Steps between C-alpha positions, in 0.01 A plus 500: 500500500423309185664594170267650243332250269622457141289646220349177381403401858334839544297442169406150608373621838300790331337252251406263774346775711286580195413124471634465145519147363825300520522499117453884490771545761737279310423685169565840662828378662608363165448836320670698781798264491523529116481879526785514758714265297433697174642806666809333632366430851429860580243561770158609361503802736795631299308490171205673351269524195784487239622171639140355504456607140831344397400172663158489337650582168752217542216260585298599195784530240759248609301241698171523305300495829125534449334832587311348795823375648658837448214658694557253779871593500411867518 
């Protein structure tokens, strides 16, 4: 019996099944990783809308990330 795949591997597999480009895959994995690190390495399944809002606010206010990139992060 194989151990369950890690979150980022699951995401990568899902994106490849949908035939997303490699660059899109890399961008999505980047934002997911930043989100997890922002919240102290908590698993996204443990978080909800308030944590997403806090991350997007951080990107806008502290990091000055463009609106289009914030939408991609969302």
